[in-house]
C-alpha positions as CSV (number, residue, x, y, z in Angstrom):
1,X,-4.8,-6.9,-18.3
2,X,-7.3,-9.1,-19.8
3,X,-10.9,-9.1,-18.6
4,X,-10.5,-12.4,-16.9
5,X,-7.4,-11.4,-14.9
6,X,-9.2,-8.4,-13.6
7,X,-12.2,-10.5,-12.5
8,X,-9.8,-12.9,-10.8
9,X,-8.1,-9.9,-8.9
10,X,-11.3,-8.4,-7.9
11,X,-12.4,-11.9,-6.5
12,X,-9.2,-12.2,-4.6
13,X,-9.7,-8.7,-3.2
14,X,-13.2,-9.5,-2.0
15,X,-12.0,-12.7,-0.3
16,X,-9.0,-10.9,1.3
17,X,-11.2,-7.9,2.5
18,X,-13.4,-10.5,4.5
19,X,-10.6,-11.0,6.8
20,X,-8.8,-7.6,6.7
21,X,-10.0,-4.6,8.4
22,X,-8.4,-1.5,10.0
23,X,-9.1,0.2,13.2
24,X,-7.8,3.3,14.6
25,X,-5.0,1.7,16.5
26,X,-4.1,-0.8,13.8
27,X,-5.1,0.6,10.4
28,X,-5.2,-1.0,7.2
29,X,-2.3,-0.4,4.7
30,X,-3.9,-0.7,1.3
31,X,-1.8,-0.8,-1.7
32,X,-3.0,-0.4,-5.3
33,X,-1.2,-0.6,-8.6
34,X,-2.2,0.8,-12.1
35,X,-0.3,0.4,-15.2
36,X,1.5,3.8,-14.7
37,X,1.1,4.4,-10.8
38,X,1.2,3.0,-7.4
39,X,-0.8,4.1,-4.3
40,X,-0.6,3.5,-0.7
41,X,-3.1,4.5,2.0
42,X,-3.5,4.0,5.8
43,X,-7.2,3.6,6.3
44,X,-9.2,3.4,9.6
45,X,-12.3,1.5,8.4
46,X,-14.2,2.0,11.7
47,X,-14.3,5.8,11.1
48,X,-14.0,5.7,7.3
49,X,-10.9,8.0,7.5
50,X,-7.7,7.9,5.6
51,X,-4.9,8.7,8.1
52,X,-2.0,8.9,5.6
53,X,-1.5,8.3,2.0
54,X,1.3,8.4,-0.7
55,X,1.7,7.6,-4.3
56,X,4.0,7.9,-7.2
57,X,2.0,11.1,-8.1
58,X,3.3,12.9,-4.9
59,X,5.9,15.7,-5.1
60,X,8.1,13.9,-2.6
61,X,8.3,10.8,-4.9
62,X,8.8,12.7,-8.1
63,X,11.6,14.3,-6.5
64,X,13.4,11.0,-6.5
65,X,13.2,10.8,-10.3
66,X,12.5,7.0,-10.4
67,X,10.6,4.7,-12.9
68,X,7.6,2.7,-11.9
69,X,9.6,-0.6,-11.1
70,X,10.5,-2.5,-8.2
71,X,13.2,-0.1,-7.1
72,X,10.4,2.7,-7.1
73,X,8.1,0.6,-5.1
74,X,10.7,0.1,-2.4
75,X,11.2,3.9,-2.4
76,X,7.5,4.4,-2.1
77,X,7.2,1.8,0.7
78,X,9.7,3.8,2.7
79,X,8.1,7.2,1.9
80,X,4.7,5.5,2.9
81,X,6.0,4.4,6.3
82,X,7.5,7.7,7.2
83,X,4.4,9.4,6.5
84,X,2.4,6.7,8.7
85,X,4.8,7.1,11.5
86,X,4.6,10.8,11.4
87,X,0.8,10.5,11.7
88,X,1.3,8.2,14.5
89,X,0.7,4.8,13.0
90,X,3.3,1.9,13.9
91,X,1.3,-1.3,13.4
92,X,-0.8,-2.1,10.4
93,X,-2.5,-4.9,8.6
94,X,-1.5,-5.3,5.1
95,X,-4.2,-5.2,2.3
96,X,-2.6,-6.1,-1.2
97,X,-5.9,-5.3,-2.9
98,X,-6.1,-8.8,-4.6
99,X,-2.5,-8.4,-6.3
100,X,-0.2,-11.3,-5.9
101,X,2.5,-10.9,-3.2
102,X,5.5,-10.6,-5.5
103,X,7.3,-8.0,-7.3
104,X,6.5,-4.4,-6.7
105,X,4.0,-5.3,-3.9
106,X,6.6,-7.4,-2.0
107,X,9.3,-4.8,-2.5
108,X,6.8,-2.1,-1.2
109,X,5.9,-4.2,1.8
110,X,9.5,-4.9,2.6
111,X,10.7,-1.5,2.5
112,X,7.9,-0.4,4.8
113,X,8.8,-3.0,7.3
114,X,12.5,-1.8,7.2
115,X,11.4,1.7,7.8
116,X,9.6,0.8,10.9
117,X,6.0,-0.5,10.4
118,X,5.0,-3.6,11.9
119,X,2.7,-5.9,9.9
């Protein structure tokens, strides 16, 4: 990523976070991407607590033996949704962290919806 694209993503993230906040009943489903990994968290912003999380570094994901592509993002979305439902979360607000809603982000969100989360 060039410096300009990083700044643009951070500005989109700040703009998005003005409108998106998680509560205990409807937590924020925060997704973050790096060059090598993907991370998902379910966050209660009122209490400042992470209710559930999942990433490509977790043992459950590593057992699937997938690369970091759209297929892997879909598997991670399903895994994250299962963890959230186990933690008692069924309805969330989606925080894409300034990333554009396509590719891996879209695949992850669609898989989480199919696994039972309501956005």
